[in-house]
N, C-alpha and C positions, 0 to 999 in steps of 0.2 A: 230813567229818571232824568229830568231836565236840570242842567247846571244853573245855579243861581248867580246873581251878580255880586252880592257882597252881604255878609252878615257880621254884626258886631255884638259881642257879649261882654258883660261886666260880671266877673266871677270873683269869689274869695281868693285870697292869697294861698297858693299851694304849699304843701310840705316839700321840703327839699328832697332830692333823690336819695340823700342820706337817711331820710325817714320814710321813704316810700317802700323800700324793700325790707323784708325780714328773712333771716335764714333760720330754718327750723330743722332740728335733728329728727331723723326717722330711723327705724331699724335698718334701712337700706342705705343710709348715708344722710345727706342734707338736701333740703329743698329750699328754693327761694320763692317766697310768696309776697304778695302785696300786703303791707302792714295794715293794722286796724285803722291807723290815721289815713293811710292812702285810700282804703276802701271807703271811709267816711267822706273824704274829699270827693272821691269819684261820684258817690251818691248825691252829694250836694250839687255837683256840676250837672248831673242828670236832671235833677229837679229844676235847676235854674234854666237849662236849655229847653226843657219842656214848657216852662212858664213863658219863655221868650218866643216860643213857636219855631224852634230850630228845625231845619230840614236838612237831611244829609246831602251834601254837595257831591256831584260827580266830577270826574276829570282831574286835571292837574291843578294844584292849589298854591296860593300865595298866602302865608299866614304872618301877621304882625302882632306882636305882644308888647304891651307896656306893663311892666311889673312894678307896681307901687308898693314898696315894702311897709310893714307895720312899724318899723323902728329903724334906727341908724346902724344896726349891727352890720358887720361885713357879710356879704353874701355873694356867691358866684352865681351869676344869672343863668348859666348853662345848667345848674343843678335844679332849676325850676321847670325845665322844659319837659322832661319825661312824664311827670305826673300830670301836667297841664294838657299835653297833647294826647296822652292815653285817655284821660278823662273826657276830653272833647269827642274823641272817637266813640267811647263807650256811651256818651250821651246823645250821639246821633248827629253831630255837626258835620261829620264826613264819615265815609265808610272805614277808612284805615289811614293812619298817619303816613303810610308809604305814598299817599297821593300828594304829599307836600313837596313841591319843587323849590320853593323859595320860602325861607324862614328868617324873620328878624325879631330881635328882642331888644327892648329899650328899658333902662332903669327909670322909673317915674319918681315922683316926689313921695316922701314919706307920708303915708295916709293911715289914720287910725284903723287898726285891725288889718290893714293891707288889702290890696285887690290886684287883679290882673284884668286888663282890657284887651280883648282879643278880636282882631279883624280877620275874617276868612273870606277870600275871594278867588276868582280864577287867576291864573298866571297871565299877566298882560305884557310881560317883557321877556325877551329871549335871554338866554344865558350870555353873560358878558364874554367877550373874546379877549381876555387878558393875555398878554404875551410877556415872556420873561426876557 
């Protein structure tokens, strides 16, 4: 499959990682599953990506996210990543989130119902050579 130059998607605001997983008891112990809310979000993303004509990217990826929350409540941006990235993979924007070499997330302005804007493209910069 051929690598694409860049794709941009406008998606609904994801549930936090705190609402993405559920622990259920079984007779053999506990299992961790994606919650009903997480599965619903994932299916919404699958539909949005299909409507946008998303095609799975190959190679190493650079992903930028602008998370525009639905209200002014305090939120940890890192708690939004797991659900968003897994849903993008499930929807076919890329094969697996292990392809991501560069990831950035920005807090956007408060937007009614919230949304995330996601840009996915090939890695165009090399790893910074920071020294201590």
